N, CA, C and O atoms as CSV, one atom per row, in Angstrom:
chain,resi,resn,atom,element,x,y,z
A,1,MET,N,N,36.331,4.485,20.264
A,1,MET,CA,C,36.212,4.143,21.661
A,1,MET,C,C,37.312,3.137,21.984
A,1,MET,O,O,37.631,2.268,21.172
A,2,PHE,N,N,37.889,3.266,23.183
A,2,PHE,CA,C,38.913,2.315,23.579
A,2,PHE,C,C,38.888,2.129,25.076
A,2,PHE,O,O,38.315,2.940,25.804
A,3,GLY,N,N,39.504,1.072,25.530
A,3,GLY,CA,C,39.590,0.797,26.954
A,3,GLY,C,C,38.659,-0.318,27.378
A,3,GLY,O,O,37.492,-0.353,26.987
A,4,ALA,N,N,39.184,-1.226,28.178
A,4,ALA,CA,C,38.388,-2.347,28.678
A,4,ALA,C,C,37.905,-2.042,30.086
A,4,ALA,O,O,38.529,-1.269,30.813
A,5,LEU,N,N,36.804,-2.645,30.462
A,5,LEU,CA,C,36.254,-2.444,31.800
A,5,LEU,C,C,37.120,-3.124,32.843
A,5,LEU,O,O,37.622,-4.227,32.623
A,6,ASP,N,N,37.294,-2.466,33.978
A,6,ASP,CA,C,37.981,-3.062,35.110
A,6,ASP,C,C,36.974,-3.376,36.207
A,6,ASP,O,O,36.723,-4.545,36.498
A,7,PHE,N,N,36.400,-2.359,36.813
A,7,PHE,CA,C,35.337,-2.523,37.798
A,7,PHE,C,C,34.048,-2.159,37.103
A,7,PHE,O,O,33.955,-1.087,36.504
A,8,ILE,N,N,33.053,-3.020,37.167
A,8,ILE,CA,C,31.878,-2.811,36.322
A,8,ILE,C,C,30.613,-2.478,37.096
A,8,ILE,O,O,29.514,-2.614,36.558
A,9,GLY,N,N,30.741,-2.040,38.351
A,9,GLY,CA,C,29.569,-1.598,39.083
A,9,GLY,C,C,28.901,-0.428,38.376
A,9,GLY,O,O,27.676,-0.309,38.372
A,10,VAL,N,N,29.714,0.429,37.782
A,10,VAL,CA,C,29.242,1.517,36.926
A,10,VAL,C,C,29.907,1.303,35.575
A,10,VAL,O,O,31.111,1.524,35.453
A,11,PRO,N,N,29.160,0.877,34.551
A,11,PRO,CA,C,29.765,0.699,33.234
A,11,PRO,C,C,30.270,2.036,32.698
A,11,PRO,O,O,29.562,3.042,32.753
A,12,VAL,N,N,31.484,2.040,32.185
A,12,VAL,CA,C,32.065,3.271,31.649
A,12,VAL,C,C,32.967,2.914,30.482
A,12,VAL,O,O,33.699,1.925,30.527
A,13,SER,N,N,32.907,3.722,29.444
A,13,SER,CA,C,33.842,3.593,28.328
A,13,SER,C,C,34.445,4.969,28.084
A,13,SER,O,O,33.901,5.975,28.539
A,14,ILE,N,N,35.545,5.018,27.381
A,14,ILE,CA,C,36.268,6.271,27.166
A,14,ILE,C,C,36.471,6.499,25.684
A,14,ILE,O,O,36.819,5.583,24.938
A,15,THR,N,N,36.250,7.729,25.270
A,15,THR,CA,C,36.642,8.153,23.931
A,15,THR,C,C,37.582,9.336,24.082
A,15,THR,O,O,37.514,10.083,25.059
A,16,CYS,N,N,38.441,9.491,23.124
A,16,CYS,CA,C,39.316,10.662,23.053
A,16,CYS,C,C,38.740,11.535,21.956
A,16,CYS,O,O,38.651,11.109,20.804
A,17,SER,N,N,38.348,12.756,22.303
A,17,SER,CA,C,37.646,13.576,21.317
A,17,SER,C,C,38.489,14.710,20.755
A,17,SER,O,O,37.961,15.584,20.068
A,18,GLY,N,N,39.768,14.714,21.029
A,18,GLY,CA,C,40.592,15.734,20.402
A,18,GLY,C,C,41.820,16.088,21.200
A,18,GLY,O,O,41.933,15.774,22.385
A,19,THR,N,N,42.741,16.753,20.521
A,19,THR,CA,C,43.953,17.252,21.158
A,19,THR,C,C,44.160,18.694,20.722
A,19,THR,O,O,43.648,19.131,19.691
A,20,GLY,N,N,44.907,19.406,21.513
A,20,GLY,CA,C,45.218,20.793,21.211
A,20,GLY,C,C,46.404,21.232,22.031
A,20,GLY,O,O,46.971,20.451,22.794
A,21,ALA,N,N,46.774,22.482,21.872
A,21,ALA,CA,C,47.890,23.023,22.632
A,21,ALA,C,C,47.515,23.118,24.102
A,21,ALA,O,O,46.407,23.526,24.452
A,22,GLY,N,N,48.447,22.739,24.946
A,22,GLY,CA,C,48.227,22.842,26.378
A,22,GLY,C,C,48.528,24.242,26.880
A,22,GLY,O,O,49.057,25.070,26.139
A,23,LYS,N,N,48.196,24.506,28.127
A,23,LYS,CA,C,48.469,25.808,28.729
A,23,LYS,C,C,49.955,25.999,28.997
A,23,LYS,O,O,50.452,27.125,28.978
A,24,SER,N,N,50.667,24.898,29.248
A,24,SER,CA,C,52.099,24.956,29.517
A,24,SER,C,C,52.883,24.685,28.244
A,24,SER,O,O,52.470,23.871,27.417
A,25,THR,N,N,54.000,25.359,28.085
A,25,THR,CA,C,54.852,25.166,26.913
A,25,THR,C,C,55.304,23.718,26.811
A,25,THR,O,O,55.740,23.124,27.798
A,26,GLY,N,N,55.200,23.157,25.624
A,26,GLY,CA,C,55.647,21.795,25.382
A,26,GLY,C,C,54.647,20.721,25.748
A,26,GLY,O,O,54.945,19.534,25.617
A,27,LYS,N,N,53.465,21.109,26.203
A,27,LYS,CA,C,52.450,20.126,26.564
A,27,LYS,C,C,51.261,20.210,25.616
A,27,LYS,O,O,50.959,21.262,25.052
A,28,ALA,N,N,50.604,19.079,25.462
A,28,ALA,CA,C,49.383,19.008,24.653
A,28,ALA,C,C,48.217,18.709,25.583
A,28,ALA,O,O,48.364,17.990,26.571
A,29,ARG,N,N,47.061,19.269,25.255
A,29,ARG,CA,C,45.835,18.968,26.005
A,29,ARG,C,C,45.072,17.903,25.234
A,29,ARG,O,O,44.763,18.073,24.055
A,30,VAL,N,N,44.774,16.806,25.913
A,30,VAL,CA,C,44.013,15.715,25.309
A,30,VAL,C,C,42.654,15.683,25.982
A,30,VAL,O,O,42.558,15.575,27.204
A,31,GLN,N,N,41.599,15.777,25.174
A,31,GLN,CA,C,40.237,15.750,25.723
A,31,GLN,C,C,39.740,14.320,25.756
A,31,GLN,O,O,39.788,13.604,24.756
A,32,PHE,N,N,39.258,13.915,26.929
A,32,PHE,CA,C,38.681,12.597,27.134
A,32,PHE,C,C,37.206,12.733,27.453
A,32,PHE,O,O,36.782,13.706,28.076
A,33,ASP,N,N,36.429,11.755,27.025
A,33,ASP,CA,C,34.992,11.751,27.270
A,33,ASP,C,C,34.570,10.411,27.862
A,33,ASP,O,O,34.202,9.501,27.117
A,34,PRO,N,N,34.615,10.269,29.194
A,34,PRO,CA,C,34.032,9.066,29.785
A,34,PRO,C,C,32.518,9.045,29.512
A,34,PRO,O,O,31.825,10.039,29.724
A,35,VAL,N,N,32.028,7.906,29.044
A,35,VAL,CA,C,30.619,7.756,28.683
A,35,VAL,C,C,29.999,6.701,29.584
A,35,VAL,O,O,30.483,5.572,29.665
A,36,MET,N,N,28.908,7.089,30.266
A,36,MET,CA,C,28.172,6.167,31.114
A,36,MET,C,C,26.802,5.932,30.482
A,36,MET,O,O,26.159,6.889,30.051
A,37,PRO,N,N,26.344,4.690,30.417
A,37,PRO,CA,C,25.083,4.382,29.735
A,37,PRO,C,C,23.848,4.763,30.551
A,37,PRO,O,O,23.952,5.193,31.700
A,38,ALA,N,N,22.693,4.599,29.942
A,38,ALA,CA,C,21.415,4.884,30.613
A,38,ALA,C,C,21.352,4.148,31.946
A,38,ALA,O,O,21.807,3.010,32.066
A,39,ASN,N,N,20.785,4.813,32.940
A,39,ASN,CA,C,20.598,4.257,34.279
A,39,ASN,C,C,21.894,3.786,34.932
A,39,ASN,O,O,21.891,2.808,35.678
A,40,PHE,N,N,22.999,4.475,34.657
A,40,PHE,CA,C,24.284,4.057,35.217
A,40,PHE,C,C,24.408,4.389,36.696
A,40,PHE,O,O,25.286,3.851,37.370
A,41,LYS,N,N,23.564,5.250,37.210
A,41,LYS,CA,C,23.746,5.708,38.580
A,41,LYS,C,C,22.431,5.796,39.318
A,41,LYS,O,O,21.348,5.705,38.739
A,42,SER,N,N,22.566,5.975,40.617
A,42,SER,CA,C,21.400,6.112,41.484
A,42,SER,C,C,20.971,7.570,41.528
A,42,SER,O,O,21.802,8.478,41.569
A,43,VAL,N,N,19.670,7.776,41.518
A,43,VAL,CA,C,19.094,9.114,41.675
A,43,VAL,C,C,18.088,9.029,42.810
A,43,VAL,O,O,17.218,8.158,42.812
A,44,ASP,N,N,18.206,9.930,43.771
A,44,ASP,CA,C,17.250,9.998,44.869
A,44,ASP,C,C,16.113,10.918,44.443
A,44,ASP,O,O,16.176,12.133,44.629
A,45,GLU,N,N,15.074,10.318,43.868
A,45,GLU,CA,C,13.948,11.101,43.355
A,45,GLU,C,C,13.180,11.780,44.482
A,45,GLU,O,O,12.534,12.801,44.250
A,46,SER,N,N,13.235,11.231,45.714
A,46,SER,CA,C,12.537,11.850,46.841
A,46,SER,C,C,13.250,13.120,47.315
A,46,SER,O,O,12.677,13.906,48.070
A,47,ASP,N,N,14.493,13.322,46.876
A,47,ASP,CA,C,15.277,14.511,47.228
A,47,ASP,C,C,15.539,15.344,45.970
A,47,ASP,O,O,16.685,15.668,45.659
A,48,GLN,N,N,14.478,15.682,45.261
A,48,GLN,CA,C,14.547,16.533,44.071
A,48,GLN,C,C,15.541,15.993,43.031
A,48,GLN,O,O,16.345,16.746,42.482
A,49,ASN,N,N,15.474,14.682,42.769
A,49,ASN,CA,C,16.327,14.034,41.759
A,49,ASN,C,C,17.814,14.258,42.033
A,49,ASN,O,O,18.573,14.630,41.138
A,50,HIS,N,N,18.211,14.030,43.263
A,50,HIS,CA,C,19.596,14.248,43.676
A,50,HIS,C,C,20.506,13.153,43.132
A,50,HIS,O,O,20.186,11.967,43.219
A,51,MET,N,N,21.641,13.558,42.572
A,51,MET,CA,C,22.668,12.622,42.118
A,51,MET,C,C,24.027,13.113,42.586
A,51,MET,O,O,24.270,14.316,42.680
A,52,VAL,N,N,24.909,12.164,42.878
A,52,VAL,CA,C,26.282,12.491,43.253
A,52,VAL,C,C,27.189,11.499,42.520
A,52,VAL,O,O,27.126,10.291,42.751
A,53,VAL,N,N,28.023,12.029,41.641
A,53,VAL,CA,C,28.953,11.205,40.866
A,53,VAL,C,C,30.347,11.794,41.031
A,53,VAL,O,O,30.552,12.992,40.838
A,54,ASP,N,N,31.306,10.942,41.391
A,54,ASP,CA,C,32.708,11.350,41.485
A,54,ASP,C,C,33.445,10.780,40.278
A,54,ASP,O,O,33.291,9.608,39.935
A,55,ILE,N,N,34.247,11.630,39.644
A,55,ILE,CA,C,35.027,11.211,38.478
A,55,ILE,C,C,36.484,11.585,38.736
A,55,ILE,O,O,36.785,12.712,39.129
A,56,ALA,N,N,37.381,10.628,38.510
A,56,ALA,CA,C,38.811,10.883,38.695
A,56,ALA,C,C,39.581,10.239,37.553
A,56,ALA,O,O,39.147,9.242,36.976
A,57,ALA,N,N,40.724,10.823,37.237
A,57,ALA,CA,C,41.609,10.263,36.210
A,57,ALA,C,C,43.054,10.462,36.656
A,57,ALA,O,O,43.410,11.494,37.224
A,58,VAL,N,N,43.871,9.459,36.389
A,58,VAL,CA,C,45.304,9.532,36.672
A,58,VAL,C,C,46.041,8.987,35.465
A,58,VAL,O,O,45.750,7.892,34.984
A,59,ALA,N,N,47.004,9.766,34.977
A,59,ALA,CA,C,47.838,9.336,33.853
A,59,ALA,C,C,49.239,9.041,34.369
A,59,ALA,O,O,49.835,9.840,35.092
A,60,ARG,N,N,49.752,7.875,33.981
A,60,ARG,CA,C,51.094,7.462,34.406
A,60,ARG,C,C,51.962,7.171,33.187
A,60,ARG,O,O,51.482,6.685,32.163
A,61,ASN,N,N,53.239,7.476,33.320
A,61,ASN,CA,C,54.187,7.142,32.264
A,61,ASN,C,C,54.594,5.674,32.400
A,61,ASN,O,O,54.168,5.011,33.346
A,62,PRO,N,N,55.406,5.152,31.483
A,62,PRO,CA,C,55.752,3.720,31.528
A,62,PRO,C,C,56.456,3.253,32.804
A,62,PRO,O,O,56.446,2.059,33.103
A,63,VAL,N,N,57.069,4.174,33.564
A,63,VAL,CA,C,57.714,3.762,34.819
A,63,VAL,C,C,56.813,3.986,36.030
A,63,VAL,O,O,57.247,3.811,37.169
A,64,GLY,N,N,55.558,4.373,35.789
A,64,GLY,CA,C,54.579,4.480,36.857
A,64,GLY,C,C,54.449,5.845,37.506
A,64,GLY,O,O,53.676,6.000,38.451
A,65,GLU,N,N,55.185,6.839,37.026
A,65,GLU,CA,C,55.092,8.177,37.604
A,65,GLU,C,C,53.813,8.875,37.135
A,65,GLU,O,O,53.437,8.773,35.967
A,66,VAL,N,N,53.151,9.578,38.046
A,66,VAL,CA,C,51.955,10.344,37.706
A,66,VAL,C,C,52.376,11.595,36.940
A,66,VAL,O,O,53.199,12.378,37.416
A,67,VAL,N,N,51.800,11.777,35.741
A,67,VAL,CA,C,52.121,12.954,34.926
A,67,VAL,C,C,50.943,13.908,34.799
A,67,VAL,O,O,51.130,15.074,34.451
A,68,ALA,N,N,49.741,13.436,35.076
A,68,ALA,CA,C,48.552,14.287,35.025
A,68,ALA,C,C,47.445,13.618,35.822
A,68,ALA,O,O,47.380,12.392,35.907
A,69,GLU,N,N,46.577,14.433,36.405
A,69,GLU,CA,C,45.451,13.885,37.157
A,69,GLU,C,C,44.346,14.927,37.262
A,69,GLU,O,O,44.577,16.128,37.129
A,70,LEU,N,N,43.154,14.434,37.501
A,70,LEU,CA,C,42.016,15.313,37.734
A,70,LEU,C,C,40.999,14.575,38.576
A,70,LEU,O,O,40.953,13.345,38.590
A,71,SER,N,N,40.181,15.346,39.279
A,71,SER,CA,C,39.048,14.768,40.001
A,71,SER,C,C,37.965,15.824,40.108
A,71,SER,O,O,38.244,17.018,40.216
A,72,GLN,N,N,36.732,15.363,40.076
A,72,GLN,CA,C,35.601,16.267,40.184
A,72,GLN,C,C,34.417,15.527,40.772
A,72,GLN,O,O,34.169,14.366,40.448
A,73,ARG,N,N,33.692,16.208,41.635
A,73,ARG,CA,C,32.440,15.686,42.178
A,73,ARG,C,C,31.306,16.446,41.506
A,73,ARG,O,O,31.296,17.676,41.479
A,74,ILE,N,N,30.353,15.698,40.966
A,74,ILE,CA,C,29.152,16.284,40.384
A,74,ILE,C,C,28.021,15.985,41.361
A,74,ILE,O,O,27.553,14.850,41.455
A,75,ASP,N,N,27.592,17.006,42.080
A,75,ASP,CA,C,26.548,16.897,43.093
A,75,ASP,C,C,25.431,17.814,42.629
A,75,ASP,O,O,25.547,19.036,42.715
A,76,ASN,N,N,24.347,17.222,42.137
A,76,ASN,CA,C,23.351,18.014,41.429
A,76,ASN,C,C,21.944,17.502,41.703
A,76,ASN,O,O,21.737,16.323,41.990
A,77,HIS,N,N,20.997,18.403,41.610
A,77,HIS,CA,C,19.578,18.057,41.627
A,77,HIS,C,C,19.095,18.223,40.190
A,77,HIS,O,O,19.058,19.336,39.665
A,78,LEU,N,N,18.728,17.122,39.565
A,78,LEU,CA,C,18.365,17.130,38.151
A,78,LEU,C,C,16.968,17.691,37.930
A,78,LEU,O,O,16.051,17.464,38.719
A,79,SER,N,N,16.835,18.427,36.836
A,79,SER,CA,C,15.503,18.836,36.387
A,79,SER,C,C,14.797,17.590,35.860
A,79,SER,O,O,15.451,16.572,35.630
A,80,PRO,N,N,13.481,17.644,35.664
A,80,PRO,CA,C,12.797,16.488,35.068
A,80,PRO,C,C,13.408,16.084,33.715
A,80,PRO,O,O,13.524,14.893,33.424
A,81,ASP,N,N,13.795,17.061,32.893
A,81,ASP,CA,C,14.438,16.745,31.603
A,81,ASP,C,C,15.802,16.106,31.808
A,81,ASP,O,O,16.169,15.177,31.089
A,82,GLY,N,N,16.559,16.601,32.790
A,82,GLY,CA,C,17.870,16.025,33.084
A,82,GLY,C,C,17.761,14.597,33.581
A,82,GLY,O,O,18.569,13.743,33.217
A,83,LEU,N,N,16.761,14.337,34.412
A,83,LEU,CA,C,16.527,12.978,34.902
A,83,LEU,C,C,16.183,12.050,33.745
A,83,LEU,O,O,16.695,10.933,33.670
A,84,GLU,N,N,15.328,12.499,32.853
A,84,GLU,CA,C,14.965,11.684,31.690
A,84,GLU,C,C,16.191,11.411,30.815
A,84,GLU,O,O,16.363,10.298,30.319
A,85,GLN,N,N,17.044,12.424,30.624
A,85,GLN,CA,C,18.272,12.255,29.835
A,85,GLN,C,C,19.148,11.156,30.436
A,85,GLN,O,O,19.590,10.251,29.729
A,86,ILE,N,N,19.395,11.241,31.742
A,86,ILE,CA,C,20.245,10.258,32.423
A,86,ILE,C,C,19.624,8.862,32.357
A,86,ILE,O,O,20.320,7.879,32.104
A,87,GLN,N,N,18.315,8.781,32.585
A,87,GLN,CA,C,17.650,7.478,32.613
A,87,GLN,C,C,17.612,6.812,31.243
A,87,GLN,O,O,17.710,5.588,31.156
A,88,HIS,N,N,17.474,7.581,30.186
A,88,HIS,CA,C,17.295,7.001,28.857
A,88,HIS,C,C,18.535,7.056,27.963
A,88,HIS,O,O,18.674,6.243,27.049
A,89,HIS,N,N,19.437,8.010,28.220
A,89,HIS,CA,C,20.575,8.186,27.312
A,89,HIS,C,C,21.927,8.178,28.004
A,89,HIS,O,O,22.959,8.183,27.334
A,90,GLY,N,N,21.943,8.166,29.327
A,90,GLY,CA,C,23.209,8.156,30.040
A,90,GLY,C,C,23.828,9.537,30.125
A,90,GLY,O,O,23.138,10.551,30.023
A,91,MET,N,N,25.148,9.562,30.315
A,91,MET,CA,C,25.847,10.823,30.521
A,91,MET,C,C,27.247,10.732,29.942
A,91,MET,O,O,27.908,9.699,30.043
A,92,THR,N,N,27.690,11.819,29.337
A,92,THR,CA,C,29.068,11.954,28.885
A,92,THR,C,C,29.703,13.093,29.659
A,92,THR,O,O,29.149,14.189,29.730
A,93,TYR,N,N,30.855,12.837,30.233
A,93,TYR,CA,C,31.607,13.842,30.984
A,93,TYR,C,C,32.788,14.255,30.124
A,93,TYR,O,O,33.545,13.400,29.663
A,94,ARG,N,N,32.955,15.534,29.902
A,94,ARG,CA,C,34.051,16.001,29.049
A,94,ARG,C,C,35.051,16.790,29.884
A,94,ARG,O,O,34.699,17.718,30.613
A,95,ASN,N,N,36.315,16.383,29.748
A,95,ASN,CA,C,37.395,17.093,30.413
A,95,ASN,C,C,38.698,16.668,29.754
A,95,ASN,O,O,38.715,15.727,28.961
A,96,GLY,N,N,39.768,17.342,30.069
A,96,GLY,CA,C,41.039,17.021,29.441
A,96,GLY,C,C,42.183,17.023,30.427
A,96,GLY,O,O,42.079,17.535,31.542
A,97,LEU,N,N,43.274,16.436,29.985
A,97,LEU,CA,C,44.514,16.400,30.745
A,97,LEU,C,C,45.632,16.936,29.861
A,97,LEU,O,O,45.563,16.839,28.636
A,98,GLN,N,N,46.668,17.507,30.489
A,98,GLN,CA,C,47.806,18.024,29.740
A,98,GLN,C,C,48.997,17.089,29.897
A,98,GLN,O,O,49.306,16.626,30.994
A,99,PHE,N,N,49.659,16.824,28.772
A,99,PHE,CA,C,50.765,15.866,28.741
A,99,PHE,C,C,51.953,16.430,27.980
A,99,PHE,O,O,51.776,17.137,26.988
A,100,PRO,N,N,53.170,16.123,28.437
A,100,PRO,CA,C,54.324,16.314,27.574
A,100,PRO,C,C,54.340,15.165,26.561
A,100,PRO,O,O,53.630,14.178,26.753
A,101,PRO,N,N,55.127,15.269,25.492
A,101,PRO,CA,C,55.192,14.157,24.534
A,101,PRO,C,C,55.592,12.854,25.236
A,101,PRO,O,O,56.440,12.848,26.129
A,102,GLY,N,N,54.965,11.755,24.813
A,102,GLY,CA,C,55.287,10.454,25.389
A,102,GLY,C,C,54.104,9.509,25.328
A,102,GLY,O,O,53.069,9.820,24.739
A,103,GLU,N,N,54.277,8.340,25.952
A,103,GLU,CA,C,53.216,7.335,26.015
A,103,GLU,C,C,52.778,7.172,27.466
A,103,GLU,O,O,53.598,7.158,28.384
A,104,TYR,N,N,51.458,7.049,27.650
A,104,TYR,CA,C,50.891,7.026,28.987
A,104,TYR,C,C,49.736,6.037,29.064
A,104,TYR,O,O,49.158,5.645,28.050
A,105,MET,N,N,49.417,5.648,30.285
A,105,MET,CA,C,48.213,4.884,30.572
A,105,MET,C,C,47.356,5.779,31.468
A,105,MET,O,O,47.796,6.232,32.524
A,106,VAL,N,N,46.137,6.018,31.024
A,106,VAL,CA,C,45.223,6.877,31.773
A,106,VAL,C,C,44.114,6.006,32.351
A,106,VAL,O,O,43.435,5.289,31.616
A,107,ARG,N,N,43.933,6.068,33.663
A,107,ARG,CA,C,42.879,5.315,34.337
A,107,ARG,C,C,41.807,6.286,34.798
A,107,ARG,O,O,42.089,7.285,35.461
A,108,PHE,N,N,40.570,5.969,34.432
A,108,PHE,CA,C,39.404,6.744,34.850
A,108,PHE,C,C,38.594,5.913,35.835
A,108,PHE,O,O,38.423,4.705,35.665
A,109,VAL,N,N,38.102,6.584,36.865
A,109,VAL,CA,C,37.241,5.939,37.854
A,109,VAL,C,C,35.984,6.795,37.988
A,109,VAL,O,O,36.059,8.014,38.144
A,110,VAL,N,N,34.829,6.133,37.923
A,110,VAL,CA,C,33.543,6.803,38.111
A,110,VAL,C,C,32.863,6.133,39.291
A,110,VAL,O,O,32.733,4.910,39.340
A,111,ARG,N,N,32.428,6.958,40.248
A,111,ARG,CA,C,31.762,6.418,41.440
A,111,ARG,C,C,30.377,7.023,41.583
A,111,ARG,O,O,30.217,8.243,41.619
A,112,ASP,N,N,29.392,6.162,41.664
A,112,ASP,CA,C,28.021,6.556,41.980
A,112,ASP,C,C,27.956,6.603,43.503
A,112,ASP,O,O,27.795,5.567,44.150
A,113,SER,N,N,28.079,7.793,44.077
A,113,SER,CA,C,28.178,7.916,45.530
A,113,SER,C,C,26.896,7.531,46.254
A,113,SER,O,O,26.959,6.975,47.350
A,114,LEU,N,N,25.745,7.807,45.677
A,114,LEU,CA,C,24.492,7.445,46.334
A,114,LEU,C,C,24.254,5.941,46.297
A,114,LEU,O,O,23.726,5.377,47.256
A,115,GLY,N,N,24.632,5.289,45.211
A,115,GLY,CA,C,24.436,3.852,45.071
A,115,GLY,C,C,25.625,3.036,45.527
A,115,GLY,O,O,25.565,1.806,45.546
A,116,ASN,N,N,26.732,3.722,45.904
A,116,ASN,CA,C,27.950,3.068,46.359
A,116,ASN,C,C,28.449,2.020,45.361
A,116,ASN,O,O,28.799,0.900,45.730
A,117,ARG,N,N,28.470,2.422,44.081
A,117,ARG,CA,C,28.994,1.557,43.023
A,117,ARG,C,C,30.104,2.304,42.303
A,117,ARG,O,O,30.123,3.535,42.282
A,118,MET,N,N,31.033,1.550,41.711
A,118,MET,CA,C,32.176,2.158,41.050
A,118,MET,C,C,32.491,1.417,39.761
A,118,MET,O,O,32.283,0.208,39.651
A,119,GLY,N,N,32.994,2.164,38.792
A,119,GLY,CA,C,33.480,1.582,37.555
A,119,GLY,C,C,34.802,2.222,37.190
A,119,GLY,O,O,35.054,3.375,37.539
A,120,SER,N,N,35.645,1.484,36.492
A,120,SER,CA,C,36.913,2.058,36.060
A,120,SER,C,C,37.292,1.484,34.711
A,120,SER,O,O,36.844,0.411,34.308
A,121,VAL,N,N,38.130,2.237,34.034
A,121,VAL,CA,C,38.630,1.828,32.737
A,121,VAL,C,C,39.996,2.463,32.548
A,121,VAL,O,O,40.236,3.579,33.009
A,122,ALA,N,N,40.889,1.758,31.873
A,122,ALA,CA,C,42.213,2.287,31.565
A,122,ALA,C,C,42.379,2.363,30.055
A,122,ALA,O,O,41.903,1.498,29.319
A,123,ALA,N,N,43.057,3.403,29.607
A,123,ALA,CA,C,43.236,3.603,28.171
A,123,ALA,C,C,44.648,4.119,27.904
A,123,ALA,O,O,45.135,4.999,28.614
A,124,PRO,N,N,45.302,3.573,26.881
A,124,PRO,CA,C,46.634,4.081,26.516
A,124,PRO,C,C,46.487,5.357,25.677
A,124,PRO,O,O,45.514,5.531,24.943
A,125,ILE,N,N,47.474,6.235,25.809
A,125,ILE,CA,C,47.496,7.453,25.002
A,125,ILE,C,C,48.942,7.738,24.598
A,125,ILE,O,O,49.874,7.584,25.387
A,126,LYS,N,N,49.093,8.156,23.354
A,126,LYS,CA,C,50.422,8.553,22.872
A,126,LYS,C,C,50.324,9.996,22.429
A,126,LYS,O,O,49.492,10.349,21.593
A,127,VAL,N,N,51.191,10.835,23.003
A,127,VAL,CA,C,51.223,12.256,22.683
A,127,VAL,C,C,52.491,12.519,21.888
A,127,VAL,O,O,53.599,12.270,22.364
A,128,VAL,N,N,52.320,13.022,20.676
A,128,VAL,CA,C,53.458,13.319,19.812
A,128,VAL,C,C,53.767,14.813,19.871
A,128,VAL,O,O,52.867,15.636,20.035
A,129,PRO,N,N,55.060,15.155,19.734
A,129,PRO,CA,C,55.432,16.588,19.806
A,129,PRO,C,C,54.864,17.394,18.651
A,129,PRO,O,O,55.087,18.602,18.572
């Protein structure tokens, strides 16, 4: 696990769980797993366990240019088992970014849209050819 907390309204940590060949020639796919702890977000139990979480990531090279980015909104009504999972064990989001060889800083932002809270973390990554 690596990366220090920046905004701590939503606690988040990042792990890198693997690398592989990217879809584009000369790029590698790096899988990241932002991890949010138990009770990290608001759930509207009166609306069938409704949750809305926005996740975004931006990777920049040493001169500040964006080399990769992603964003996703998770808007879901949790089953009773899903609600229990989130409340007691948290959530791990798995996704990856593609990079050419080099060194980068990747910033992840997680927003609990219903609770209007946000957390962010930045992590360095080095991609070798």
